One Martini backbone bead per residue (centre of mass of N, CA, C, O) as a GRO file, in nm:
protein
  528
    1MET     BB    1   3.536  -1.812   1.216
    2PRO     BB    2   3.711  -1.764   1.470
    3SER     BB    3   4.000  -1.719   1.577
    4THR     BB    4   4.268  -1.888   1.698
    5PRO     BB    5   4.407  -1.925   1.978
    6ARG     BB    6   4.703  -1.911   2.121
    7PRO     BB    7   4.862  -2.152   2.320
    8ASP     BB    8   5.117  -1.936   2.410
    9THR     BB    9   4.975  -1.758   2.583
   10ALA     BB   10   4.932  -1.613   2.895
   11GLU     BB   11   4.624  -1.733   2.917
   12THR     BB   12   4.721  -2.067   2.901
   13SER     BB   13   4.783  -2.112   3.210
   14ALA     BB   14   4.805  -2.041   3.538
   15ALA     BB   15   4.592  -1.789   3.514
   16MET     BB   16   4.383  -2.001   3.414
   17ASN     BB   17   4.083  -2.133   3.435
   18GLY     BB   18   3.851  -2.357   3.337
   19ALA     BB   19   3.618  -2.157   3.277
   20GLU     BB   20   3.776  -1.971   3.088
   21SER     BB   21   3.850  -2.187   2.879
   22LEU     BB   22   3.561  -2.248   2.802
   23VAL     BB   23   3.471  -1.974   2.690
   24ARG     BB   24   3.703  -1.937   2.483
   25THR     BB   25   3.644  -2.195   2.323
   26LEU     BB   26   3.357  -2.145   2.238
   27LEU     BB   27   3.418  -1.885   2.081
   28ALA     BB   28   3.627  -2.014   1.885
   29CYS     BB   29   3.378  -2.222   1.787
   30GLY     BB   30   3.108  -2.024   1.758
   31VAL     BB   31   2.996  -2.009   2.061
   32ASP     BB   32   2.780  -1.715   2.165
   33THR     BB   33   2.538  -1.881   2.314
   34CYS     BB   34   2.363  -1.890   2.640
   35PHE     BB   35   2.150  -2.102   2.815
   36ALA     BB   36   2.049  -2.029   3.161
   37ASN     BB   37   2.064  -2.214   3.500
   38PRO     BB   38   2.232  -2.142   3.761
   39GLY     BB   39   2.463  -2.242   4.019
   40THR     BB   40   2.707  -2.299   4.233
   41SER     BB   41   2.879  -2.483   4.030
   42GLU     BB   42   2.868  -2.218   3.807
   43MET     BB   43   3.013  -1.952   3.914
   44HIS     BB   44   3.278  -1.949   3.741
   45PHE     BB   45   3.136  -1.917   3.477
   46VAL     BB   46   2.988  -1.655   3.541
   47ALA     BB   47   3.245  -1.490   3.608
   48ALA     BB   48   3.383  -1.521   3.326
   49LEU     BB   49   3.179  -1.335   3.168
   50ASP     BB   50   3.301  -1.063   3.277
   51ARG     BB   51   3.604  -1.114   3.150
   52ILE     BB   52   3.455  -1.226   2.877
   53PRO     BB   53   3.376  -1.127   2.585
   54GLY     BB   54   3.084  -1.247   2.360
   55MET     BB   55   2.871  -1.379   2.554
   56ARG     BB   56   2.543  -1.470   2.532
   57CYS     BB   57   2.307  -1.453   2.800
   58VAL     BB   58   2.016  -1.655   2.881
   59LEU     BB   59   1.768  -1.647   3.111
   60GLY     BB   60   1.619  -1.921   3.283
   61LEU     BB   61   1.358  -2.034   3.519
   62PHE     BB   62   1.384  -2.308   3.350
   63GLU     BB   63   1.530  -2.581   3.205
   64GLY     BB   64   1.319  -2.627   2.973
   65VAL     BB   65   1.379  -2.352   2.848
   66VAL     BB   66   1.678  -2.379   2.792
   67THR     BB   67   1.673  -2.634   2.605
   68GLY     BB   68   1.459  -2.534   2.400
   69ALA     BB   69   1.610  -2.275   2.313
   70ALA     BB   70   1.862  -2.414   2.200
   71ASP     BB   71   1.707  -2.558   1.980
   72GLY     BB   72   1.582  -2.309   1.834
   73TYR     BB   73   1.844  -2.168   1.769
   74ALA     BB   74   1.987  -2.393   1.595
   75ARG     BB   75   1.772  -2.426   1.373
   76ILE     BB   76   1.831  -2.126   1.268
   77ALA     BB   77   2.152  -2.083   1.283
   78GLY     BB   78   2.320  -2.367   1.230
   79ARG     BB   79   2.423  -2.365   1.535
   80PRO     BB   80   2.532  -2.387   1.841
   81ALA     BB   81   2.431  -2.383   2.159
   82ALA     BB   82   2.440  -2.327   2.498
   83THR     BB   83   2.426  -2.462   2.815
   84MET     BB   84   2.326  -2.406   3.175
   85LEU     BB   85   2.334  -2.646   3.432
   86HIS     BB   86   2.229  -2.778   3.761
   87CYS     BB   87   2.307  -3.051   3.780
   88GLY     BB   88   2.114  -3.323   3.779
   89PRO     BB   89   1.835  -3.186   3.840
   90GLY     BB   90   1.859  -2.974   3.616
   91LEU     BB   91   1.874  -3.177   3.389
   92ALA     BB   92   1.603  -3.316   3.447
   93ASN     BB   93   1.430  -3.058   3.382
   94GLY     BB   94   1.557  -3.068   3.064
   95LEU     BB   95   1.503  -3.348   2.916
   96ALA     BB   96   1.255  -3.320   2.732
   97ASN     BB   97   1.397  -3.103   2.535
   98LEU     BB   98   1.634  -3.289   2.466
   99HIS     BB   99   1.465  -3.498   2.331
  100ASN     BB  100   1.364  -3.312   2.106
  101ALA     BB  101   1.649  -3.243   2.000
  102ARG     BB  102   1.723  -3.528   1.922
  103ARG     BB  103   1.488  -3.564   1.715
  104ALA     BB  104   1.593  -3.297   1.552
  105GLN     BB  105   1.904  -3.287   1.528
  106THR     BB  106   2.034  -3.083   1.734
  107PRO     BB  107   2.281  -2.858   1.807
  108VAL     BB  108   2.409  -2.912   2.146
  109VAL     BB  109   2.577  -2.762   2.424
  110ASN     BB  110   2.567  -2.945   2.723
  111ILE     BB  111   2.605  -2.784   3.030
  112VAL     BB  112   2.702  -2.943   3.345
  113GLY     BB  113   2.710  -2.924   3.658
  114ASP     BB  114   2.906  -3.031   3.954
  115GLN     BB  115   3.051  -3.188   4.176
  116ALA     BB  116   3.319  -3.208   4.322
  117THR     BB  117   3.535  -3.462   4.312
  118HIS     BB  118   3.599  -3.456   4.635
  119HIS     BB  119   3.270  -3.448   4.715
  120ARG     BB  120   3.121  -3.708   4.622
  121PRO     BB  121   3.169  -3.911   4.869
  122PHE     BB  122   2.951  -3.738   5.059
  123ASP     BB  123   2.663  -3.723   4.943
  124ALA     BB  124   2.526  -3.482   4.858
  125PRO     BB  125   2.213  -3.381   4.769
  126LEU     BB  126   2.305  -3.329   4.444
  127THR     BB  127   2.390  -3.602   4.401
  128ALA     BB  128   2.445  -3.770   4.081
  129ASP     BB  129   2.387  -3.936   3.767
  130THR     BB  130   2.454  -3.729   3.532
  131GLU     BB  131   2.564  -3.894   3.296
  132GLY     BB  132   2.333  -4.104   3.292
  133TRP     BB  133   2.110  -3.891   3.222
  134ALA     BB  134   2.242  -3.778   2.952
  135ARG     BB  135   2.291  -4.015   2.749
  136PRO     BB  136   2.000  -4.067   2.607
  137VAL     BB  137   2.018  -3.748   2.472
  138SER     BB  138   2.309  -3.821   2.356
  139VAL     BB  139   2.597  -3.839   2.135
  140TRP     BB  140   2.770  -3.711   2.380
  141THR     BB  141   2.977  -3.793   2.675
  142ARG     BB  142   3.137  -3.594   2.943
  143THR     BB  143   3.375  -3.582   3.217
  144ALA     BB  144   3.553  -3.365   3.370
  145THR     BB  145   3.889  -3.380   3.555
  146ARG     BB  146   4.059  -3.123   3.435
  147ALA     BB  147   4.145  -2.806   3.373
  148PRO     BB  148   4.343  -2.853   3.119
  149ASP     BB  149   4.086  -3.015   2.960
  150VAL     BB  150   3.837  -2.831   2.907
  151GLY     BB  151   3.889  -2.715   2.629
  152ALA     BB  152   3.903  -2.987   2.478
  153ASP     BB  153   3.621  -3.081   2.565
  154ALA     BB  154   3.464  -2.849   2.433
  155ALA     BB  155   3.556  -2.899   2.141
  156ALA     BB  156   3.444  -3.188   2.131
  157ALA     BB  157   3.148  -3.106   2.174
  158VAL     BB  158   3.114  -2.934   1.923
  159ARG     BB  159   3.180  -3.153   1.724
  160ALA     BB  160   2.961  -3.361   1.807
  161ALA     BB  161   2.713  -3.168   1.759
  162SER     BB  162   2.796  -3.098   1.439
  163VAL     BB  163   2.769  -3.363   1.335
  164ALA     BB  164   2.612  -3.524   1.115
  165PRO     BB  165   2.296  -3.411   1.192
  166GLY     BB  166   2.310  -3.377   1.492
  167GLY     BB  167   2.341  -3.295   1.855
  168VAL     BB  168   2.380  -3.382   2.185
  169ALA     BB  169   2.640  -3.244   2.393
  170SER     BB  170   2.765  -3.361   2.708
  171LEU     BB  171   2.914  -3.152   2.964
  172ILE     BB  172   3.066  -3.229   3.265
  173LEU     BB  173   3.134  -2.993   3.549
  174PRO     BB  174   3.317  -2.983   3.795
  175SER     BB  175   3.390  -2.726   4.003
  176ASP     BB  176   3.706  -2.765   4.025
  177VAL     BB  177   3.769  -2.750   3.712
  178CYS     BB  178   3.686  -2.441   3.713
  179TRP     BB  179   3.877  -2.318   3.951
  180ASP     BB  180   4.114  -2.428   3.848
  181LYS     BB  181   4.417  -2.402   3.731
  182GLY     BB  182   4.541  -2.440   3.384
  183GLY     BB  183   4.400  -2.341   3.149
  184ARG     BB  184   4.311  -2.429   2.802
  185VAL     BB  185   4.289  -2.335   2.480
  186ALA     BB  186   4.111  -2.457   2.214
  187ALA     BB  187   4.082  -2.550   1.908
  188PRO     BB  188   3.901  -2.567   1.653
  189PRO     BB  189   3.737  -2.787   1.491
  190PRO     BB  190   3.703  -2.955   1.225
  191TRP     BB  191   3.516  -2.958   0.952
  192LEU     BB  192   3.242  -3.184   0.870
  193ALA     BB  193   3.115  -3.333   0.617
  194ALA     BB  194   2.867  -3.477   0.480
  195PRO     BB  195   2.823  -3.771   0.357
  196PRO     BB  196   2.784  -3.945   0.087
  197VAL     BB  197   2.621  -4.135  -0.106
  198SER     BB  198   2.603  -4.403  -0.280
  199PRO     BB  199   2.575  -4.504  -0.602
  200GLU     BB  200   2.386  -4.745  -0.540
  201ALA     BB  201   2.156  -4.581  -0.409
  202ILE     BB  202   2.084  -4.419  -0.660
  203VAL     BB  203   2.025  -4.652  -0.857
  204HIS     BB  204   1.808  -4.792  -0.690
  205ALA     BB  205   1.605  -4.557  -0.670
  206ALA     BB  206   1.570  -4.524  -0.976
  207ARG     BB  207   1.455  -4.807  -1.027
  208VAL     BB  208   1.203  -4.775  -0.855
  209LEU     BB  209   1.090  -4.520  -1.005
  210ARG     BB  210   1.082  -4.675  -1.294
  211SER     BB  211   0.867  -4.911  -1.237
  212GLY     BB  212   0.563  -4.770  -1.179
  213GLU     BB  213   0.526  -4.801  -0.892
  214PRO     BB  214   0.401  -4.699  -0.610
  215THR     BB  215   0.566  -4.405  -0.473
  216LEU     BB  216   0.746  -4.280  -0.182
  217LEU     BB  217   0.866  -3.975  -0.060
  218LEU     BB  218   1.050  -3.942   0.249
  219LEU     BB  219   1.100  -3.648   0.438
  220ALA     BB  220   1.387  -3.493   0.610
  221GLY     BB  221   1.539  -3.243   0.730
  222LYS     BB  222   1.740  -3.113   0.475
  223ALA     BB  223   1.515  -3.202   0.263
  224LEU     BB  224   1.341  -2.924   0.365
  225ASP     BB  225   1.483  -2.740   0.215
  226GLU     BB  226   1.436  -2.535  -0.038
  227GLY     BB  227   1.627  -2.671  -0.250
  228ALA     BB  228   1.556  -2.970  -0.196
  229LEU     BB  229   1.253  -2.951  -0.258
  230ALA     BB  230   1.284  -2.878  -0.555
  231VAL     BB  231   1.418  -3.148  -0.635
  232ALA     BB  232   1.194  -3.338  -0.536
  233HIS     BB  233   0.987  -3.230  -0.742
  234ARG     BB  234   1.131  -3.325  -0.991
  235ILE     BB  235   1.112  -3.625  -0.928
  236ALA     BB  236   0.804  -3.647  -0.900
  237ARG     BB  237   0.731  -3.537  -1.182
  238ALA     BB  238   0.902  -3.753  -1.352
  239THR     BB  239   0.764  -4.028  -1.189
  240GLY     BB  240   0.491  -4.000  -0.998
  241ALA     BB  241   0.560  -3.952  -0.722
  242GLU     BB  242   0.523  -3.927  -0.399
  243MET     BB  243   0.511  -3.668  -0.125
  244LEU     BB  244   0.653  -3.651   0.209
  245SER     BB  245   0.664  -3.574   0.531
  246THR     BB  246   0.705  -3.592   0.829
  247THR     BB  247   0.502  -3.519   1.082
  248ALA     BB  248   0.766  -3.399   1.220
  249SER     BB  249   0.955  -3.093   1.194
  250SER     BB  250   1.220  -2.889   1.253
  251ARG     BB  251   1.230  -2.768   0.941
  252VAL     BB  252   1.039  -2.571   0.696
  253ALA     BB  253   0.998  -2.450   0.382
  254ARG     BB  254   0.755  -2.190   0.304
  255GLY     BB  255   0.530  -2.059   0.080
  256ARG     BB  256   0.511  -1.842  -0.147
  257GLY     BB  257   0.717  -1.954  -0.417
  258ARG     BB  258   0.724  -2.241  -0.294
  259PHE     BB  259   0.783  -2.552  -0.227
  260THR     BB  260   0.578  -2.814  -0.117
  261VAL     BB  261   0.468  -3.021   0.172
  262ASP     BB  262   0.326  -3.278   0.304
  263ARG     BB  263   0.207  -3.463   0.576
  264LEU     BB  264   0.214  -3.713   0.775
  265PRO     BB  265  -0.018  -3.834   0.946
  266TYR     BB  266  -0.079  -3.882   1.278
  267VAL     BB  267  -0.304  -4.066   1.227
  268GLY     BB  268  -0.298  -4.387   1.149
  269ASP     BB  269  -0.556  -4.420   0.974
  270MET     BB  270  -0.493  -4.178   0.789
  271ALA     BB  271  -0.218  -4.276   0.689
  272ARG     BB  272  -0.316  -4.546   0.564
  273ALA     BB  273  -0.509  -4.408   0.365
  274ARG     BB  274  -0.293  -4.230   0.223
  275LEU     BB  275  -0.103  -4.512   0.159
  276ALA     BB  276  -0.274  -4.660  -0.016
  277GLY     BB  277  -0.092  -4.863  -0.255
  278ILE     BB  278   0.183  -4.852  -0.164
  279ARG     BB  279   0.502  -5.014  -0.259
  280HIS     BB  280   0.709  -4.769  -0.207
  281ILE     BB  281   0.971  -4.646   0.023
  282ILE     BB  282   1.170  -4.352   0.029
  283LEU     BB  283   1.435  -4.262   0.231
  284ILE     BB  284   1.508  -3.912   0.352
  285GLY     BB  285   1.632  -3.871   0.668
  286THR     BB  286   1.474  -4.142   0.770
  287PRO     BB  287   1.308  -4.357   0.925
  288ALA     BB  288   1.076  -4.565   0.959
  289PRO     BB  289   0.760  -4.525   1.033
  290ALA     BB  290   0.554  -4.468   1.325
  291THR     BB  291   0.336  -4.472   1.542
  292PHE     BB  292   0.303  -4.305   1.831
  293PHE     BB  293   0.114  -4.551   1.911
  294ALA     BB  294  -0.043  -4.808   2.052
  295TYR     BB  295  -0.320  -5.011   1.928
  296PRO     BB  296  -0.572  -5.205   1.946
  297GLY     BB  297  -0.553  -5.402   1.656
  298LYS     BB  298  -0.310  -5.227   1.537
  299PRO     BB  299  -0.072  -5.123   1.347
  300PRO     BB  300   0.258  -4.970   1.378
  301ARG     BB  301   0.226  -4.891   1.078
  302PRO     BB  302   0.147  -4.622   0.826
  303TYR     BB  303   0.169  -4.868   0.619
  304PRO     BB  304   0.179  -5.108   0.418
  305ASP     BB  305   0.283  -5.431   0.467
  306ASP     BB  306   0.394  -5.459   0.147
  307ALA     BB  307   0.591  -5.241   0.169
  308ALA     BB  308   0.887  -5.119   0.046
  309ILE     BB  309   1.205  -5.040   0.183
  310HIS     BB  310   1.413  -4.750   0.109
  311VAL     BB  311   1.752  -4.614   0.111
  312LEU     BB  312   1.899  -4.322   0.021
  313ALA     BB  313   1.926  -4.153   0.310
  314ARG     BB  314   2.071  -4.082   0.586
  315PRO     BB  315   2.079  -3.842   0.826
  316GLU     BB  316   2.413  -3.813   0.805
  317GLN     BB  317   2.376  -3.738   0.521
  318ASP     BB  318   2.366  -3.583   0.205
  319LEU     BB  319   2.060  -3.486   0.103
  320GLY     BB  320   2.087  -3.281  -0.125
  321ASP     BB  321   2.285  -3.446  -0.297
  322ALA     BB  322   2.109  -3.697  -0.333
  323LEU     BB  323   1.880  -3.559  -0.487
  324GLN     BB  324   2.049  -3.445  -0.719
  325ARG     BB  325   2.161  -3.720  -0.822
  326LEU     BB  326   1.886  -3.847  -0.875
  327ALA     BB  327   1.787  -3.642  -1.081
  328ASP     BB  328   2.018  -3.695  -1.279
  329GLU     BB  329   1.970  -4.000  -1.322
  330LEU     BB  330   1.666  -3.937  -1.432
  331GLY     BB  331   1.645  -3.666  -1.594
  332ALA     BB  332   1.517  -3.434  -1.438
  333PRO     BB  333   1.358  -3.165  -1.501
  334ALA     BB  334   1.318  -2.856  -1.476
  335ILE     BB  335   1.120  -2.639  -1.262
  336ALA     BB  336   0.905  -2.416  -1.181
  337ALA     BB  337   0.810  -2.214  -0.970
  338PRO     BB  338   0.562  -2.133  -0.803
  339ALA     BB  339   0.317  -1.951  -0.790
  340ALA     BB  340   0.263  -1.610  -0.623
  341PRO     BB  341  -0.008  -1.547  -0.486
  342MET     BB  342  -0.190  -1.331  -0.334
  343PRO     BB  343  -0.381  -1.317  -0.087
  344ALA     BB  344  -0.668  -1.253   0.008
  345PRO     BB  345  -0.830  -1.064   0.189
  346SER     BB  346  -0.944  -1.085   0.497
  347THR     BB  347  -1.302  -1.202   0.553
  348VAL     BB  348  -1.307  -1.330   0.814
  349THR     BB  349  -1.571  -1.415   1.037
  350GLY     BB  350  -1.632  -1.463   1.363
  351PRO     BB  351  -1.558  -1.736   1.486
  352LEU     BB  352  -1.318  -1.939   1.629
  353THR     BB  353  -1.131  -2.135   1.409
  354SER     BB  354  -0.910  -2.316   1.249
  355GLU     BB  355  -0.981  -2.193   0.967
  356SER     BB  356  -0.987  -1.888   1.042
  357VAL     BB  357  -0.696  -1.870   1.146
  358ALA     BB  358  -0.559  -1.967   0.889
  359ALA     BB  359  -0.662  -1.733   0.710
  360MET     BB  360  -0.529  -1.509   0.874
  361LEU     BB  361  -0.239  -1.607   0.841
  362ALA     BB  362  -0.226  -1.604   0.530
  363ALA     BB  363  -0.276  -1.283   0.518
  364HIS     BB  364  -0.069  -1.181   0.789
  365LEU     BB  365   0.196  -1.294   0.755
  366PRO     BB  366   0.506  -1.228   0.786
  367GLU     BB  367   0.781  -1.178   0.635
  368ASN     BB  368   1.000  -1.423   0.724
  369ALA     BB  369   0.886  -1.601   0.922
  370ILE     BB  370   0.855  -1.785   1.236
  371VAL     BB  371   0.698  -2.094   1.293
  372VAL     BB  372   0.555  -2.225   1.598
  373ASP     BB  373   0.411  -2.556   1.647
  374GLU     BB  374   0.170  -2.606   1.943
  375ALA     BB  375  -0.156  -2.650   1.883
  376VAL     BB  376  -0.255  -2.920   1.812
  377THR     BB  377  -0.583  -2.971   1.771
  378PHE     BB  378  -0.656  -2.675   1.671
  379GLY     BB  379  -0.422  -2.692   1.425
  380ARG     BB  380  -0.527  -2.866   1.173
  381ALA     BB  381  -0.544  -2.605   0.953
  382PHE     BB  382  -0.268  -2.453   0.939
  383TYR     BB  383  -0.080  -2.594   0.737
  384PRO     BB  384  -0.271  -2.610   0.482
  385GLY     BB  385  -0.368  -2.289   0.515
  386THR     BB  386  -0.040  -2.168   0.458
  387ILE     BB  387   0.087  -2.206   0.171
  388ASP     BB  388   0.019  -1.881   0.073
  389ALA     BB  389   0.192  -1.750   0.247
  390ALA     BB  390   0.437  -1.604   0.342
  391PRO     BB  391   0.745  -1.656   0.363
  392HIS     BB  392   0.858  -1.942   0.568
  393ASP     BB  393   0.917  -2.104   0.876
  394TRP     BB  394   0.861  -2.440   1.011
  395MET     BB  395   0.803  -2.550   1.348
  396GLN     BB  396   0.841  -2.841   1.568
  397VAL     BB  397   0.761  -3.088   1.778
  398THR     BB  398   0.954  -3.393   1.758
  399GLY     BB  399   0.922  -3.584   2.044
  400GLY     BB  400   0.629  -3.536   2.205
  401ALA     BB  401   0.721  -3.323   2.417
  402ILE     BB  402   0.557  -3.113   2.582
  403GLY     BB  403   0.665  -2.762   2.611
  404ASP     BB  404   0.838  -2.630   2.343
  405GLY     BB  405   0.721  -2.376   2.202
  406LEU     BB  406   0.822  -2.132   2.370
  407PRO     BB  407   1.127  -2.199   2.372
  408LEU     BB  408   1.166  -2.210   2.066
  409SER     BB  409   1.084  -1.912   2.023
  410LEU     BB  410   1.304  -1.783   2.185
  411GLY     BB  411   1.549  -1.901   2.030
  412ALA     BB  412   1.472  -1.800   1.746
  413ALA     BB  413   1.476  -1.494   1.819
  414VAL     BB  414   1.774  -1.483   1.900
  415ALA     BB  415   1.883  -1.586   1.615
  416ALA     BB  416   1.648  -1.374   1.467
  417PRO     BB  417   1.613  -1.038   1.504
  418GLY     BB  418   1.471  -0.975   1.201
  419ARG     BB  419   1.240  -1.177   1.292
  420ARG     BB  420   0.925  -1.304   1.317
  421VAL     BB  421   0.764  -1.478   1.576
  422ILE     BB  422   0.520  -1.750   1.564
  423ALA     BB  423   0.315  -1.872   1.821
  424LEU     BB  424   0.144  -2.187   1.829
  425GLN     BB  425  -0.048  -2.230   2.135
  426ALA     BB  426  -0.128  -2.442   2.369
  427ASP     BB  427  -0.233  -2.434   2.693
  428GLY     BB  428  -0.135  -2.699   2.822
  429SER     BB  429   0.159  -2.685   2.711
  430ALA     BB  430   0.234  -2.400   2.827
  431MET     BB  431   0.239  -2.495   3.138
  432TYR     BB  432   0.531  -2.618   3.130
  433THR     BB  433   0.669  -2.313   3.005
  434PRO     BB  434   0.594  -2.003   3.103
  435GLN     BB  435   0.881  -1.877   3.164
  436ALA     BB  436   0.946  -1.785   2.870
  437LEU     BB  437   0.807  -1.508   2.886
  438TRP     BB  438   1.015  -1.368   3.064
  439SER     BB  439   1.253  -1.397   2.866
  440MET     BB  440   1.125  -1.241   2.637
  441ALA     BB  441   1.106  -0.974   2.793
  442ARG     BB  442   1.405  -0.943   2.874
  443GLU     BB  443   1.501  -0.975   2.551
  444ARG     BB  444   1.301  -0.844   2.346
  445THR     BB  445   1.137  -1.034   2.173
  446ASP     BB  446   0.991  -1.112   1.847
  447VAL     BB  447   0.688  -1.229   1.974
  448THR     BB  448   0.391  -1.402   1.870
  449ILE     BB  449   0.122  -1.521   2.071
  450LEU     BB  450  -0.103  -1.789   2.014
  451LEU     BB  451  -0.346  -1.869   2.258
  452PHE     BB  452  -0.517  -2.174   2.296
  453SER     BB  453  -0.824  -2.174   2.489
  454ASN     BB  454  -0.982  -2.488   2.585
  455ARG     BB  455  -0.942  -2.615   2.878
  456LYS     BB  456  -0.792  -2.882   2.757
  457TYR     BB  457  -0.696  -3.219   2.677
  458ALA     BB  458  -0.794  -3.297   2.376
  459ILE     BB  459  -0.607  -3.524   2.275
  460LEU     BB  460  -0.677  -3.719   2.515
  461GLN     BB  461  -0.974  -3.753   2.448
  462HIS     BB  462  -0.914  -3.901   2.185
  463GLU     BB  463  -0.735  -4.133   2.308
  464LEU     BB  464  -0.943  -4.280   2.468
  465ALA     BB  465  -1.082  -4.399   2.215
  466ASN     BB  466  -0.836  -4.524   2.063
  467VAL     BB  467  -0.771  -4.734   2.317
  468GLY     BB  468  -1.055  -4.822   2.458
  469ALA     BB  469  -1.138  -4.638   2.685
  470ASN     BB  470  -1.330  -4.584   2.973
  471ALA     BB  471  -1.509  -4.285   3.045
  472GLY     BB  472  -1.537  -4.102   3.330
  473PRO     BB  473  -1.537  -3.852   3.553
  474THR     BB  474  -1.245  -3.896   3.647
  475ALA     BB  475  -1.106  -3.906   3.373
  476LEU     BB  476  -1.212  -3.630   3.264
  477SER     BB  477  -1.085  -3.453   3.495
  478MET     BB  478  -0.782  -3.511   3.394
  479LEU     BB  479  -0.858  -3.333   3.106
  480ASP     BB  480  -0.926  -3.073   3.284
  481ILE     BB  481  -0.830  -2.703   3.276
  482GLY     BB  482  -1.122  -2.539   3.386
  483ASN     BB  483  -1.060  -2.595   3.723
  484PRO     BB  484  -0.962  -2.339   3.686
  485ASP     BB  485  -0.927  -2.087   3.486
  486LEU     BB  486  -0.708  -1.969   3.264
  487ASP     BB  487  -0.520  -1.648   3.264
  488TRP     BB  488  -0.318  -1.537   3.010
  489VAL     BB  489  -0.311  -1.235   3.041
  490SER     BB  490  -0.209  -1.235   3.334
  491ILE     BB  491   0.034  -1.414   3.302
  492ALA     BB  492   0.185  -1.239   3.097
  493ARG     BB  493   0.190  -0.973   3.255
  494GLY     BB  494   0.343  -1.103   3.499
  495MET     BB  495   0.603  -1.148   3.283
  496GLY     BB  496   0.606  -0.874   3.083
  497VAL     BB  497   0.368  -0.929   2.874
  498GLU     BB  498   0.181  -0.830   2.641
  499ALA     BB  499  -0.191  -0.851   2.652
  500GLU     BB  500  -0.474  -1.012   2.485
  501ARG     BB  501  -0.817  -1.070   2.384
  502ALA     BB  502  -0.987  -1.312   2.166
  503GLU     BB  503  -1.336  -1.391   2.022
  504THR     BB  504  -1.264  -1.305   1.726
  505THR     BB  505  -1.138  -1.274   1.412
  506GLU     BB  506  -1.127  -0.966   1.395
  507ARG     BB  507  -0.969  -0.921   1.658
  508LEU     BB  508  -0.727  -1.090   1.584
  509ALA     BB  509  -0.630  -0.933   1.335
  510ASP     BB  510  -0.576  -0.668   1.484
  511LEU     BB  511  -0.374  -0.778   1.695
  512PHE     BB  512  -0.172  -0.909   1.501
  513THR     BB  513  -0.090  -0.651   1.355
  514HIS     BB  514   0.003  -0.497   1.605
  515ALA     BB  515   0.217  -0.696   1.715
  516ASN     BB  516   0.401  -0.701   1.441
  517ALA     BB  517   0.459  -0.369   1.457
  518ARG     BB  518   0.605  -0.434   1.724
  519PRO     BB  519   0.815  -0.461   1.968
  520GLY     BB  520   0.824  -0.751   2.106
  521PRO     BB  521   0.617  -0.918   2.303
  522PHE     BB  522   0.293  -1.092   2.227
  523LEU     BB  523  -0.026  -1.186   2.365
  524ILE     BB  524  -0.296  -1.400   2.236
  525GLU     BB  525  -0.602  -1.486   2.356
  526LEU     BB  526  -0.798  -1.771   2.262
  527ILE     BB  527  -1.133  -1.852   2.277
  528VAL     BB  528  -1.209  -2.214   2.203
   0.00000   0.00000   0.00000
């Protein structure tokens, strides 16, 4: 972490304004990347960036790109990025992906400009309940009121965002507290370790696992890190327990030579079939799961009604330590890492299907890639079909708010410039945040986008039947985005991203290899 600025330097009194103290405090706290869409209220923050080196600013042309990119950055970097949003309406444009970040428990320092304190009574057009809008997606919310306090407020925001398991900390900055003099740089907050689980929780979980009754370990968060997953496999092997991750995970280590984990199925009926007979569910870093939606005549939980729920570790606790202590309590022996066979060369030919694309990915995924999955219905074969791909991290949209895939990919690429990011992206979801392509081109990020163009909201067509709704021509037209057809090659090129179209698996493999061998972003539209 950078050294702490001395509070008695000449820079920390009358000569410094609030915006300058904000930038210097963020840098002192290790926050050196800001995804931004600024407006008039944030101009002093923007100006401070010219005078203070060290902060990388990434411009987004829509606030949903800004907030999603900050989420993707922090998931990979393991520390928060900042956002810069313009007043309440700018925050409102970014709320969906802040919701996803909240569900992913991602540390984000969400900075929102606001009307000057003395201007609020005049009810100017952008005046809004900015703090009220921020609060539901935030673990911490504060409105700064004086320039001398901005530094301390910023340090408090970094601390709140970083406390395990992580979350969005929203700091609202009226423009006058940014331009007023008297700013002071605050010291970085002390780092707080995630608390351990109690000995009683370890003993209780061990007792359940020794009972011999069918038991599921349900993992989330840092329990899906590479080392933690290896320990979870020791426990499962020693006790005969089953093991799954939550349906959507913020980040999971995968690939050949690593321990893997299947996901709890998204569809409630499939999940209940998968968990039939389970008597105990031990939660590690997650609350008890629920189906995504309510369906007429079906239960809200994807597990048997008589299954007992046990909590080994809550999300804010030290999940890796809890698993290690449980393994020790059980005397679970060490097990060798899985064999790491190289996949056979891809010989898949013909039409593009979910299975053929998965086989291509398994054969050609770059080493240490970051995969961002918002493929939705077409991607059903991708996760199970890439178990033996090169080692990689897999990220998903965690909160169900679509349109996060491209922003997550942008943020991940900024956080890890030496790694290739592979975005698996549905066309309907991509239309929520296509502006991310422009930012990828501007930042020259190494992202390969596979854009699956089925020209419909396919998942909603399935949901029509699931909820028992009768679909006629009007209903079906609301789920069709093929009139007119979207031309993603033209859209990408118009944003400065090189793009080509693939209509066969052979063409896809050639383009995928080419894209990953060159710097910068590349989009491949797949007509599916």
